[in-house]
N, C-alpha and C positions, 0 to 999 in steps of 0.2 A: 876170592871171596866176592859174592854178588851182593846186590842190594835187595831189600824186601819191599814188596808193594802188595797192597790189599786189593783183591778182586772186587769191583763194585757190584757184581752180581751175586756171588756166593760168599764173599768176605774171606776167602781162603788167602793165606799168605803165599805169595809167589816170589821166587828168587829170580831176579833178572841180572844179566851180566853187567859188570862195571862199565863196559864200553857201549851200553845201550844208547841209541840216539833217538831224537824226536822224530816221530813219523813211523818208527818201527812198529810192526805188529807182532804181538806175543799172544800165546794161547794159554788160558787158565787150565792147568792140568786136572783140576777138580770138576769144573762144570763145562769146559770146552769152549767157552765164549772167547772170541777174538778181541783183544784189547789193543788200543793204539796209544803209544807213548806220546804224551802231549807236553811234558816238561821234565827236564833233567837239570838238577842243581845240587848244591852242597847239602841241602836238607833232605834230598831224596828224589824219587821218581814219581810222577803223576801220570795216571792212565785213565782212559775212558773207554767205554764199549765202542768198538770200531763200527762205523756205519757200513752196512752191507749195500754194495752197489747192485742195483737191479739191472737185469739184462734188458736192452732196448728192443731187440729183435726188429728194428726198422719201422716200428709203429709210429 
């Protein structure tokens, strides 16, 4: 049985594994946005939209 978290972009309910860890990246199956797990505790799991790292290309 997983935990439920709400996508901050489209508000879909996403089931995450019980063993999810802080820093893990999950993807919303509805809108496709990547979410970073920022907190895991007895009350639940908190996520935020993952920051996209831009390529530097040596500039």
